[in-house]
C-alpha positions as CSV (number, residue, x, y, z in Angstrom):
1,M,114.7,89.4,83.7
2,I,112.1,92.1,84.3
3,K,109.0,91.6,82.0
4,Y,106.4,94.0,80.7
5,E,103.7,91.9,82.3
6,D,105.2,92.8,85.7
7,I,104.1,96.4,85.0
8,I,100.7,96.1,83.5
9,S,99.1,93.2,85.5
10,F,95.9,94.1,87.2
11,E,97.4,93.5,90.6
12,A,100.4,95.8,89.9
13,L,98.2,98.6,88.7
14,I,95.9,98.3,91.8
15,D,98.9,98.5,94.1
16,A,100.3,101.4,92.1
17,G,97.0,103.2,92.2
18,K,96.9,102.9,96.0
19,E,100.4,104.3,96.4
20,C,99.4,107.3,94.1
21,C,96.5,108.1,96.4
22,E,98.6,108.3,99.6
23,G,98.7,111.9,101.0
24,V,96.2,113.3,98.4
25,L,93.0,111.7,99.6
26,W,91.5,115.1,100.0
27,K,91.4,115.7,96.3
28,S,88.1,115.0,94.5
29,S,89.9,113.5,91.5
30,T,91.7,111.0,93.9
31,Q,88.4,110.1,95.6
32,T,86.7,109.4,92.2
33,F,89.7,107.4,91.1
34,L,89.5,105.2,94.3
35,I,85.8,104.5,93.9
36,N,86.4,103.4,90.4
37,Q,89.8,101.9,90.8
38,A,89.0,98.4,89.7
39,R,87.4,99.6,86.5
40,W,90.3,102.0,85.8
41,A,92.9,99.2,86.5
42,A,91.0,96.8,84.1
43,D,90.8,99.4,81.3
44,L,94.5,100.4,81.8
45,H,95.6,96.8,81.7
46,R,93.6,96.2,78.5
47,R,95.0,99.2,76.7
48,L,98.6,98.5,77.8
49,Q,98.3,95.0,76.8
50,S,97.0,95.7,73.3
51,G,99.5,98.6,72.7
52,T,96.7,101.3,72.5
53,Y,97.5,103.1,75.7
54,K,98.1,106.9,75.1
55,S,99.0,109.6,77.6
56,R,96.1,112.0,78.6
57,G,98.4,115.0,78.5
58,F,99.3,117.5,81.2
59,N,97.7,119.9,83.6
60,Y,99.9,123.1,83.6
61,F,100.3,125.3,86.6
62,T,103.0,127.5,88.1
63,I,104.2,127.6,91.8
64,T,106.7,129.9,93.6
65,E,108.8,128.0,96.0
66,R,111.5,129.8,98.1
67,G,111.4,132.7,95.7
68,K,111.9,130.4,92.6
69,T,109.2,130.0,90.0
70,R,108.6,126.4,88.8
71,H,106.4,125.5,85.9
72,I,104.6,122.1,86.7
73,Q,103.3,119.7,84.2
74,S,101.3,117.2,86.3
75,V,99.5,114.1,84.9
76,H,96.0,112.6,85.5
77,I,95.9,110.2,88.5
78,S,95.3,107.2,86.1
79,E,98.5,108.1,84.3
80,R,100.3,108.5,87.6
81,C,99.2,105.0,88.4
82,V,100.8,103.7,85.2
83,Q,104.0,105.6,85.7
84,K,104.2,104.4,89.3
85,S,104.0,100.8,88.2
86,L,106.5,101.4,85.5
87,C,109.0,103.1,87.8
88,K,108.5,100.8,90.8
89,N,108.4,97.4,88.9
90,A,110.8,98.2,86.0
91,L,112.8,101.4,86.0
92,W,114.1,101.4,89.6
93,P,115.0,97.7,89.5
94,I,116.9,98.2,86.2
95,I,118.5,101.7,86.9
96,G,118.9,101.5,90.7
97,P,121.8,99.0,90.7
98,K,123.7,101.1,88.1
99,L,123.7,104.2,90.2
100,I,126.6,105.2,92.6
101,Y,125.8,104.8,96.3
102,D,126.1,108.5,96.8
103,N,123.3,109.4,94.3
104,S,120.5,110.0,96.8
105,A,117.5,111.8,95.4
106,S,114.0,110.2,95.5
107,Q,115.2,106.8,96.4
108,D,114.0,104.5,99.1
109,E,115.8,104.9,102.4
110,K,117.6,107.9,101.0
111,G,116.7,111.6,100.5
112,T,118.0,114.9,101.9
113,G,118.8,113.5,105.3
114,F,120.8,110.8,103.8
115,A,122.6,113.2,101.5
116,L,123.5,115.6,104.4
117,D,124.7,112.6,106.5
118,R,127.0,111.5,103.7
119,L,128.4,115.0,103.4
120,R,129.1,115.1,107.1
121,G,130.8,111.8,106.8
122,H,132.9,112.8,103.8
123,L,134.0,115.9,105.6
124,W,134.9,114.0,108.7
125,Q,136.9,111.4,106.7
126,H,138.7,114.2,104.8
127,Y,139.6,115.9,108.2
128,Q,141.0,112.6,109.5
129,K,143.5,112.4,106.6
130,H,144.1,116.0,105.6
131,G,142.9,118.3,108.2
132,H,141.7,121.6,106.7
133,A,143.8,121.2,103.6
134,G,142.1,121.7,100.2
135,G,138.4,122.5,99.7
136,I,135.0,121.4,98.5
137,L,133.8,122.0,94.9
138,L,130.1,122.8,94.9
139,M,128.3,122.2,91.6
140,D,124.8,123.1,90.4
141,Y,123.3,122.7,86.9
142,S,121.3,125.4,85.2
143,N,117.8,124.7,84.1
144,Y,118.5,120.9,84.7
145,F,115.2,119.3,83.8
146,G,114.8,121.7,80.9
147,S,118.2,120.8,79.4
148,I,117.9,117.0,79.3
149,D,118.4,115.8,75.6
150,H,115.7,113.3,74.6
151,R,117.9,111.5,72.1
152,M,120.8,111.1,74.5
153,L,118.5,110.0,77.3
154,L,116.8,107.4,75.1
155,Q,120.1,106.0,74.1
156,M,121.2,105.7,77.7
157,L,117.9,103.9,78.5
158,R,118.1,101.7,75.4
159,N,121.6,100.5,76.7
160,V,120.1,99.2,80.0
161,I,116.4,98.2,79.2
162,E,116.3,94.9,77.4
163,D,112.5,94.5,77.0
164,D,111.3,96.5,74.0
165,R,107.8,97.1,75.4
166,I,109.3,98.5,78.7
167,Y,111.5,100.8,76.7
168,N,108.7,101.9,74.3
169,L,106.4,102.7,77.2
170,T,109.1,104.8,78.9
171,K,109.9,106.5,75.5
172,H,106.2,107.3,75.2
173,F,106.2,109.3,78.4
174,I,109.4,111.1,77.5
175,D,108.1,112.0,74.0
176,C,105.0,113.6,75.7
177,F,107.2,116.5,76.5
178,Y,107.2,118.4,73.3
179,G,110.4,119.0,71.5
180,D,113.7,117.2,71.7
181,I,115.0,118.9,74.8
182,G,113.7,119.1,78.3
183,L,111.5,117.1,80.7
184,G,108.8,118.5,82.9
185,L,108.3,118.6,86.6
186,G,105.4,116.6,88.0
187,S,106.1,113.3,86.2
188,E,107.6,110.3,88.1
189,V,109.3,109.0,84.9
190,S,111.0,112.4,84.6
191,Q,112.3,112.2,88.1
192,V,113.8,108.8,87.6
193,C,115.3,109.8,84.2
194,A,116.8,113.0,85.8
195,I,118.4,110.9,88.5
196,F,119.9,108.7,85.9
197,Y,120.9,111.1,83.2
198,P,124.5,112.2,84.5
199,N,125.2,108.7,85.8
200,Q,128.3,108.3,83.5
201,I,129.7,111.5,85.1
202,D,129.1,110.2,88.5
203,H,131.0,106.9,87.7
204,Y,133.8,108.9,86.1
205,I,134.4,111.0,89.2
206,K,134.3,108.1,91.5
207,E,136.3,105.6,89.3
208,Q,138.6,107.6,87.1
209,L,139.2,110.7,89.1
210,H,139.3,108.5,92.3
211,I,137.1,110.9,94.4
212,K,135.7,109.2,97.5
213,G,134.2,112.5,98.8
214,Y,131.8,112.9,96.0
215,A,127.9,112.8,96.0
216,R,125.0,114.1,93.9
217,Y,121.5,115.0,94.9
218,M,119.6,115.5,91.5
219,D,121.3,118.7,90.0
220,D,123.4,119.5,93.2
221,S,126.7,117.8,93.8
222,Y,130.1,118.3,95.5
223,I,133.7,117.1,95.4
224,I,136.0,117.2,98.4
225,H,139.8,117.0,97.9
226,H,143.0,118.2,99.6
227,D,144.5,119.7,96.4
228,L,142.8,122.8,95.1
229,D,144.4,122.5,91.7
230,Y,143.1,119.0,91.4
231,L,139.6,120.3,92.3
232,Q,139.9,122.8,89.4
233,Y,140.9,120.0,87.1
234,C,137.8,118.0,88.3
235,L,135.6,121.0,87.6
236,D,137.0,121.3,84.1
237,E,136.4,117.6,83.5
238,V,132.8,117.9,84.7
239,R,132.1,120.9,82.6
240,R,133.5,119.0,79.5
241,M,131.4,115.8,80.2
242,S,128.3,117.8,81.0
243,A,128.5,119.8,77.8
244,D,128.7,116.5,76.0
245,I,125.2,115.6,77.2
246,G,123.8,119.1,76.9
247,L,124.1,120.2,80.5
248,K,125.6,123.5,81.8
249,L,126.9,124.2,85.3
250,N,125.5,127.3,86.9
251,D,128.5,129.7,87.2
252,K,127.0,131.7,90.0
253,R,126.4,128.7,92.2
254,T,129.4,126.5,91.1
255,Q,132.5,127.3,93.2
256,I,135.5,126.0,95.0
257,V,135.4,126.9,98.7
258,K,138.5,126.4,100.9
259,L,137.7,124.3,104.0
260,D,139.6,126.7,106.2
261,S,137.8,129.8,104.9
262,G,134.5,129.6,106.6
263,H,130.9,128.5,105.6
264,F,129.4,127.1,102.5
265,E,125.9,126.0,101.5
266,Y,124.6,122.7,100.2
267,L,120.9,121.6,100.0
268,K,119.7,124.7,101.7
269,K,122.0,124.1,104.7
270,R,124.8,126.4,105.9
271,M,127.8,124.4,107.2
272,H,131.5,124.7,108.1
273,L,134.3,122.4,109.3
274,T,135.5,123.5,112.8
275,E,139.1,123.4,114.0
276,T,138.4,120.1,115.8
277,G,136.8,118.5,112.8
278,K,133.3,118.9,113.8
279,V,130.8,119.6,111.1
280,V,128.5,122.3,112.1
281,M,125.2,122.3,110.0
282,R,122.7,125.1,110.4
283,L,119.7,126.5,108.5
284,T,120.4,129.2,105.9
285,R,119.6,132.8,106.7
286,E,117.1,132.7,104.0
287,N,115.1,129.9,105.7
288,I,115.2,131.8,109.1
289,S,114.1,135.0,107.5
290,R,111.3,133.3,105.6
291,R,110.0,131.7,108.8
292,R,110.0,135.0,110.7
293,Q,108.1,136.7,107.9
294,L,105.6,133.9,107.8
295,L,104.9,134.1,111.4
296,K,104.2,137.9,111.1
297,K,102.1,137.3,108.1
298,Q,100.1,134.6,110.1
299,R,99.7,137.1,112.9
300,K,98.0,139.5,110.4
301,M,95.9,136.7,109.0
302,L,94.8,135.7,112.5
303,D,93.7,139.2,113.2
304,E,91.7,139.2,110.0
305,G,90.0,135.9,110.8
306,R,91.6,134.1,107.8
307,I,93.4,131.4,109.9
308,D,92.9,129.9,113.3
309,F,95.6,129.5,116.0
310,A,95.6,125.8,115.9
311,S,96.8,125.8,112.3
312,I,99.5,128.4,113.1
313,R,100.7,126.3,116.0
314,K,100.8,123.1,113.9
315,S,102.8,124.9,111.2
316,Y,105.3,126.2,113.7
317,Q,105.7,122.9,115.5
318,S,106.5,121.3,112.1
319,W,109.2,123.9,111.3
320,R,110.6,123.6,114.9
321,G,110.9,119.8,114.6
322,Y,112.7,120.3,111.4
323,A,115.0,123.0,112.7
324,A,115.9,120.9,115.8
325,K,117.7,118.3,113.6
326,Y,120.5,120.8,113.0
327,D,122.8,123.0,115.1
328,T,120.1,125.6,115.6
329,Y,119.6,125.8,119.4
330,Q,119.9,129.6,119.6
331,T,118.0,130.1,116.4
332,V,115.1,128.1,117.8
333,Q,115.2,129.9,121.0
334,N,115.0,133.3,119.2
335,M,112.1,132.0,117.0
336,D,110.3,130.8,120.1
337,R,110.5,134.3,121.6
338,L,109.1,135.8,118.4
339,F,106.3,133.2,118.4
340,N,105.4,134.0,122.0
341,D,105.5,137.7,121.4
342,L,103.1,137.4,118.4
343,F,100.7,134.8,119.7
344,I,101.1,133.2,123.1
345,K,101.0,136.2,125.4
346,D,97.8,137.5,124.0
347,F,95.9,134.2,123.5
348,L,96.9,131.7,126.1
349,S,97.1,131.6,129.9
350,G,100.4,131.4,131.7
351,E,99.9,127.6,132.2
352,E,99.7,127.1,128.5
353,E,102.7,129.2,127.6
354,T,105.1,126.3,128.1
355,W,103.5,124.1,125.2
356,I,106.5,124.7,123.0
357,Q,109.0,123.1,125.5
358,K,106.8,120.1,126.2
């Protein structure tokens, strides 16, 4: 049985603090925290042990990512340390085994790569049995984090967390988001809870609807089946169960696509099942257009002296490595030509023009 002491021990808080600092050592708040980490850990341990620990609140800011505005509620690094220890040493060990295998967001040895590989495998298994018969039901929730009902979430957590102090600490972080509905982005506890929240729907689809070709990545999911009418029935069932816990499917992005009708998109990838059963997976047009626009913007920034060529090249190399994982040979070649036209011909000698292919 997992105990509260596993979360609040000095050693657990030190380890969690080190993990929180990975990748953000450039921040002054992170550097200050590391310098005083032992003092922070001792103070956090004392307050958690005595039951006097309280959240320090949020830092609010807004980001625009891929044309979508997101409102972030980040927490102080000392609180991230406590949440990291809670999630790593209690919530994940408790909740993880109760998730279906094809729930893949924010978990060790999983992620978008794993999710896309599972989709590829599900499509291939379907083709082996049914060819191009049927279709894929693509589902997406509207305002997912903002729709999670605290009362229902806490009841779900109460059913699986035996230790009262672990439950109460988790509840404290959930209650920090004002109102009875909605969790914020920027909190690790929110991430774990969002992964867990529709878990009963996941199990219903797998075990009651008998769907092997089903997976969910946070608020995006799919169902593959050879009978289009049964897919519609599955959609009706998911709508009903989602409404019961306060979630609503996005009508614009929820659709049934016939497998013999062309392309569909999932997790920002454009794919289709060929006549031979091969799953072709490409970048979306949006991703390609955004990269072309960025290169042109970087060319202007370079002319104005606001960026150096080394930074531009590093950024492009990163995108190129990402794009090369998919069926994008011609896309990468076209992007290379644009990059060369914008930068290489004017700034590098002929010998250095081949850096991209090396």
